[in-house]
C-alpha positions as CSV (number, residue, x, y, z in Angstrom):
1,M,-17.9,-13.2,-23.6
2,D,-19.7,-15.8,-25.7
3,K,-21.2,-17.7,-22.9
4,I,-21.8,-15.9,-19.6
5,P,-22.5,-18.2,-16.5
6,P,-25.8,-17.5,-14.8
7,L,-24.4,-16.2,-11.5
8,Y,-22.0,-14.0,-13.4
9,K,-24.8,-12.6,-15.5
10,R,-26.9,-11.9,-12.4
11,T,-24.1,-9.7,-11.0
12,F,-24.0,-7.8,-14.3
13,E,-27.7,-7.1,-14.1
14,M,-27.5,-6.0,-10.4
15,E,-24.7,-3.6,-11.3
16,K,-26.8,-2.1,-14.1
17,Q,-29.7,-1.7,-11.7
18,F,-27.9,-0.2,-8.8
19,F,-24.6,1.4,-9.9
20,S,-24.0,5.0,-10.9
21,P,-23.6,5.5,-14.7
22,Y,-20.0,6.6,-13.9
23,A,-19.1,3.3,-12.1
24,A,-16.7,0.8,-13.6
25,F,-19.0,-2.0,-14.6
26,S,-17.5,-5.5,-14.3
27,E,-18.8,-6.4,-17.7
28,N,-16.7,-3.6,-19.3
29,T,-13.3,-4.4,-17.9
30,R,-10.4,-4.0,-20.3
31,G,-9.3,-7.4,-19.1
32,R,-6.0,-9.1,-18.4
33,D,-2.7,-9.3,-20.2
34,R,-3.2,-13.0,-20.5
35,E,-6.6,-14.3,-21.3
36,E,-8.2,-16.8,-18.8
37,Q,-11.3,-18.8,-18.6
38,T,-14.2,-17.0,-16.9
39,C,-15.0,-18.0,-13.3
40,V,-18.6,-19.4,-13.0
41,M,-19.3,-17.3,-9.9
42,R,-17.0,-14.3,-9.5
43,T,-16.5,-11.3,-11.7
44,E,-13.0,-10.4,-12.8
45,Y,-12.6,-7.8,-10.0
46,Q,-13.7,-10.2,-7.4
47,R,-11.1,-12.7,-8.6
48,D,-8.5,-10.0,-8.4
49,R,-9.4,-9.2,-4.8
50,D,-9.0,-12.9,-3.9
51,R,-5.7,-13.2,-5.7
52,I,-4.3,-10.3,-3.8
53,I,-5.5,-11.5,-0.4
54,Y,-3.8,-14.9,-0.9
55,C,-0.5,-13.7,-2.3
56,K,2.7,-13.7,-0.3
57,A,3.3,-10.0,-0.5
58,F,0.0,-9.3,1.2
59,R,0.9,-11.6,4.1
60,R,4.2,-9.8,4.6
61,L,2.4,-6.5,5.2
62,K,1.7,-7.5,8.8
63,N,5.4,-7.1,9.6
64,K,6.1,-3.9,7.8
65,T,6.4,-0.5,9.5
66,Q,3.8,2.1,8.8
67,V,5.4,5.0,10.8
68,F,7.1,3.8,14.0
69,F,10.0,1.3,13.6
70,S,9.4,-2.0,15.5
71,P,7.0,-0.5,18.0
72,E,6.7,-2.4,21.3
73,G,2.9,-2.0,21.8
74,D,0.4,-4.3,20.2
75,H,-1.9,-1.6,18.9
76,Y,0.3,0.4,16.6
77,I,-0.6,0.5,12.9
78,T,1.3,-1.8,10.5
79,R,1.3,-1.7,6.7
80,L,-1.4,-4.5,6.8
81,T,-3.7,-2.7,9.2
82,H,-3.2,0.5,7.2
83,T,-4.2,-1.4,4.1
84,L,-7.4,-2.7,5.8
85,D,-8.2,0.8,6.9
86,V,-7.9,2.1,3.3
87,A,-10.0,-0.8,2.0
88,Q,-12.8,0.0,4.6
89,I,-12.8,3.7,3.9
90,A,-12.6,3.3,0.1
91,R,-15.5,0.8,0.1
92,S,-17.6,3.2,2.3
93,V,-16.9,6.0,-0.3
94,A,-17.7,3.7,-3.2
95,R,-20.9,2.5,-1.5
96,V,-22.3,6.0,-0.9
97,L,-21.5,7.0,-4.5
98,A,-22.9,3.8,-6.0
99,L,-19.6,2.7,-7.5
100,N,-18.1,-0.8,-7.9
101,E,-17.0,-1.9,-4.4
102,D,-15.3,-5.1,-5.6
103,L,-12.9,-3.1,-7.9
104,T,-12.4,-0.5,-5.1
105,E,-11.5,-3.2,-2.6
106,A,-9.1,-5.0,-5.0
107,I,-7.2,-1.8,-5.6
108,A,-7.1,-0.9,-1.9
109,L,-5.8,-4.3,-0.9
110,G,-3.1,-4.2,-3.5
111,H,-2.0,-0.5,-3.3
112,D,0.9,-1.0,-0.9
113,L,2.2,-4.5,-1.8
114,G,5.5,-3.1,-3.0
115,H,6.2,-1.0,0.1
116,T,9.6,-1.4,1.7
117,P,10.6,-2.3,5.2
118,F,10.8,0.7,7.6
119,G,8.0,2.6,6.0
120,H,8.5,5.6,3.8
121,S,12.1,5.9,5.2
122,G,12.9,2.6,3.4
123,E,11.3,4.0,0.2
124,R,13.4,7.2,0.3
125,I,16.6,5.2,0.9
126,L,16.0,2.8,-2.0
127,N,15.1,5.8,-4.2
128,K,18.5,7.2,-3.5
129,L,20.4,3.9,-4.0
130,S,18.7,2.7,-7.2
131,P,20.0,4.2,-10.5
132,T,16.4,4.3,-11.8
133,G,14.8,5.5,-8.5
134,F,12.2,3.7,-6.4
135,R,8.5,4.5,-5.9
136,H,6.4,2.1,-3.9
137,N,3.3,2.5,-6.2
138,E,5.3,1.4,-9.2
139,Q,6.9,-1.4,-7.2
140,S,3.4,-2.6,-6.1
141,V,2.5,-2.9,-9.8
142,R,5.7,-4.8,-10.4
143,V,4.8,-7.2,-7.5
144,V,1.5,-8.1,-9.2
145,E,2.8,-8.2,-12.7
146,V,6.3,-9.8,-12.3
147,L,7.3,-10.9,-8.8
148,E,4.4,-12.9,-7.4
149,K,3.9,-16.6,-8.2
150,D,7.6,-17.1,-8.9
151,G,7.8,-14.6,-11.7
152,K,4.5,-15.3,-13.3
153,G,2.6,-12.4,-11.6
154,L,-1.0,-12.4,-10.6
155,N,-2.3,-11.4,-14.1
156,L,-4.7,-8.8,-12.7
157,T,-7.2,-6.7,-14.7
158,Y,-6.1,-3.4,-16.2
159,E,-8.3,-1.3,-13.9
160,V,-6.9,-2.8,-10.7
161,R,-3.3,-2.3,-11.9
162,D,-4.1,1.2,-13.0
163,G,-5.6,2.0,-9.6
164,I,-2.6,0.6,-7.7
165,L,-0.2,2.6,-9.9
166,N,-2.2,5.9,-9.5
167,H,-3.2,5.7,-5.8
168,K,-0.7,8.5,-4.9
169,K,-1.9,12.1,-4.8
170,S,0.1,12.8,-7.9
171,G,-1.6,10.1,-9.9
172,V,-4.9,10.1,-11.8
173,A,-6.7,6.8,-11.9
174,C,-8.7,5.9,-15.0
175,T,-11.7,4.9,-12.8
176,L,-13.6,6.6,-10.0
177,E,-13.0,3.5,-7.9
178,G,-9.3,4.2,-8.2
179,K,-9.8,7.8,-7.1
180,C,-11.8,6.5,-4.1
181,V,-8.7,4.5,-3.0
182,S,-6.4,7.5,-3.5
183,L,-8.5,9.7,-1.3
184,A,-9.0,6.9,1.2
185,D,-5.3,6.3,1.5
186,R,-4.8,9.9,2.6
187,I,-7.7,9.9,4.9
188,A,-6.5,6.7,6.6
189,Y,-2.9,7.5,7.1
190,I,-3.2,11.0,8.5
191,N,-5.8,9.7,11.0
192,H,-4.2,6.5,12.2
193,D,-0.7,8.1,12.2
194,L,-2.1,10.8,14.5
195,D,-3.6,8.1,16.8
196,D,-0.2,6.3,16.9
197,A,1.6,9.6,17.6
198,I,-0.7,10.2,20.6
199,R,-0.3,6.6,21.7
200,A,3.4,7.0,21.6
201,G,3.3,10.2,23.6
202,I,4.7,12.3,20.8
203,L,1.5,14.4,20.6
204,T,-1.6,15.0,22.7
205,P,-5.1,15.5,21.3
206,G,-4.8,19.2,22.2
207,D,-1.8,19.7,20.0
208,V,-3.9,19.5,16.9
209,P,-4.6,23.1,15.8
210,K,-8.2,24.3,16.6
211,S,-8.6,25.4,13.0
212,I,-8.3,21.8,11.9
213,S,-10.3,20.1,14.6
214,D,-13.1,22.6,14.2
215,V,-13.6,21.4,10.6
216,L,-12.7,17.7,10.8
217,G,-13.5,16.8,14.4
218,N,-11.6,15.7,17.5
219,T,-11.5,11.9,17.1
220,S,-10.5,9.6,14.3
221,R,-14.1,8.5,13.9
222,E,-15.3,12.1,13.6
223,R,-12.6,13.0,11.1
224,I,-13.3,10.0,8.9
225,N,-17.0,10.6,8.9
226,T,-16.5,14.2,8.0
227,A,-14.3,13.2,5.1
228,I,-16.7,10.6,3.7
229,S,-19.7,13.0,4.1
230,S,-17.8,15.7,2.3
231,I,-17.0,13.4,-0.6
232,Y,-20.6,12.4,-0.8
233,S,-21.9,16.0,-0.8
234,R,-19.4,17.1,-3.4
235,S,-19.4,14.0,-5.7
236,N,-22.7,12.3,-5.6
237,G,-24.2,12.0,-9.1
238,K,-21.1,13.5,-10.7
239,N,-18.2,12.0,-12.6
240,V,-15.7,13.0,-9.8
241,V,-14.6,11.8,-6.4
242,E,-13.4,14.8,-4.3
243,M,-13.9,16.6,-1.0
244,D,-15.3,20.1,-0.6
245,E,-12.7,22.8,-0.4
246,E,-13.0,23.5,3.4
247,V,-12.5,19.8,4.3
248,E,-9.8,19.3,1.7
249,K,-7.9,22.3,3.1
250,A,-8.2,21.1,6.7
251,S,-7.1,17.6,5.7
252,E,-4.0,19.0,3.9
253,D,-3.3,21.2,7.0
254,L,-3.4,18.1,9.2
255,R,-1.1,16.3,6.8
256,N,1.4,19.2,7.0
257,F,1.1,19.3,10.8
258,M,2.0,15.6,10.9
259,F,5.0,16.1,8.7
260,D,6.2,18.9,11.0
261,R,5.5,17.2,14.3
262,V,5.9,13.5,13.7
263,Y,7.3,12.3,10.3
264,F,10.3,14.6,10.2
265,T,11.2,15.0,13.8
266,D,14.8,14.5,15.0
267,S,14.0,11.2,16.6
268,A,12.4,9.9,13.4
269,R,15.3,11.0,11.3
270,G,17.7,9.4,13.7
271,E,16.1,6.0,13.2
272,E,16.0,6.6,9.4
273,Q,19.8,7.1,9.5
274,K,20.2,3.7,11.1
275,A,17.9,2.2,8.5
276,E,19.8,3.9,5.7
277,R,23.1,2.4,6.8
278,M,21.6,-1.0,7.0
279,I,19.8,-1.0,3.7
280,S,22.7,0.6,1.9
281,A,25.1,-2.1,3.2
282,M,22.7,-4.8,2.0
283,F,22.1,-3.1,-1.4
284,D,25.9,-3.0,-2.0
285,Y,26.4,-6.5,-0.8
286,F,23.7,-8.2,-3.0
287,T,24.6,-6.0,-6.0
288,E,28.2,-7.3,-5.8
289,N,27.2,-10.9,-4.8
290,T,24.1,-11.7,-6.8
291,D,24.8,-15.4,-6.3
292,K,23.7,-14.9,-2.7
293,L,20.2,-13.8,-3.8
294,P,17.4,-16.4,-3.4
295,A,16.9,-18.6,-6.5
296,T,13.6,-16.8,-7.5
297,Y,15.4,-13.5,-7.6
298,R,18.5,-14.9,-9.4
299,D,16.2,-16.1,-12.2
300,L,15.1,-12.5,-12.7
301,L,18.7,-11.5,-13.5
302,E,18.2,-12.9,-17.0
303,K,15.7,-10.1,-17.8
304,Y,16.5,-7.3,-15.3
305,S,19.5,-5.4,-14.0
306,A,21.2,-6.4,-10.8
307,E,20.2,-3.1,-9.2
308,Q,16.5,-3.7,-10.1
309,V,16.5,-7.2,-8.7
310,V,18.2,-6.2,-5.5
311,C,15.6,-3.5,-5.1
312,D,12.9,-6.2,-5.6
313,Y,14.5,-8.4,-2.9
314,I,15.1,-5.7,-0.3
315,S,11.7,-4.0,-0.8
316,S,10.0,-7.4,-0.3
317,M,11.5,-7.8,3.2
318,T,9.6,-7.3,6.4
319,D,11.3,-5.1,9.0
320,R,12.4,-8.1,11.1
321,Y,13.6,-10.1,8.1
322,A,15.7,-7.1,7.0
323,L,17.3,-7.1,10.5
324,Y,17.8,-10.8,10.3
325,T,19.4,-10.7,6.9
326,F,21.7,-7.8,7.9
327,N,22.8,-9.7,11.0
328,C,23.5,-12.8,9.0
329,I,25.7,-10.9,6.5
330,F,27.5,-8.4,8.7
331,V,27.4,-9.4,12.4
332,P,30.0,-11.9,13.4
333,K,28.7,-15.1,15.0
334,G,30.1,-16.2,18.4
335,W,33.0,-18.7,18.2
336,A,32.2,-22.2,19.4
337,F,35.1,-23.3,21.5
338,T,35.9,-26.9,22.0
339,D,37.4,-28.6,25.1
340,E,40.6,-29.5,23.2
341,I,42.6,-26.8,25.1
342,K,42.7,-27.4,28.8
């Protein structure tokens, strides 16, 4: 940068003074696909965070399922509250390791933008229907690169997009901040999904095996504190972000316990079958009738296949909008009789 604004420069100096040498310094970003004029106050990562918060896909997260379909209670986790949980945990980890909290938060807030309605069930269904498969982390990148702002995308920095793409356990982010988000995602969902399962009466606190609770703790607060403390002890001053072996094993055991007792239960699978019939019907309908897609999505057909664009549209839906769209297409409307016949 030829001319660095004073406030911008001050942030760079603070980062050099307080950050770990392994942090992603704002000054060293690999930048955006399209060059833009520098903001006089915010670093590039701070700008990315703001862009994500104000985008349409972020707003829709409030009406997307995390685990339980259309829960009746007010306190169940949604995709939005999960995202906020991840951002909070990831920032806590970044803070104790002296990493870049702005980059960490931007990645966390954007990591699930491409998630489907009906949680991971929706993802599994679209993955079966699409010829090229469907993975929510890749779709989240597509949201910020292609779909937002009527096809212009958000033009985020490389580091944020890389962190979003690689937030799954199978991915390897290019920054430690991205690795913070990957771990925070797993810490968040096994804990709040357990809380939701207890709230729903599927589990009781005593159902969690003692071998797990003895290591992680008996409450969500204790388990999260244990995880963050473990990451700090294992990673502080090193070029890694990871838990110690005992806590990592207990966390994985808790995850497996949740799959056995909550995620793959008969009741959960029964709801998934309903969602599959609904999403499959809409996928076939819009693939055969692309003229019925909203104008923004029809424009994408010039560059992308019908199957890809239909996946874009369906994955963007909230749970209730998916139900509304299905009803509009497939459920007959009541006949309005007149008083002509008497």
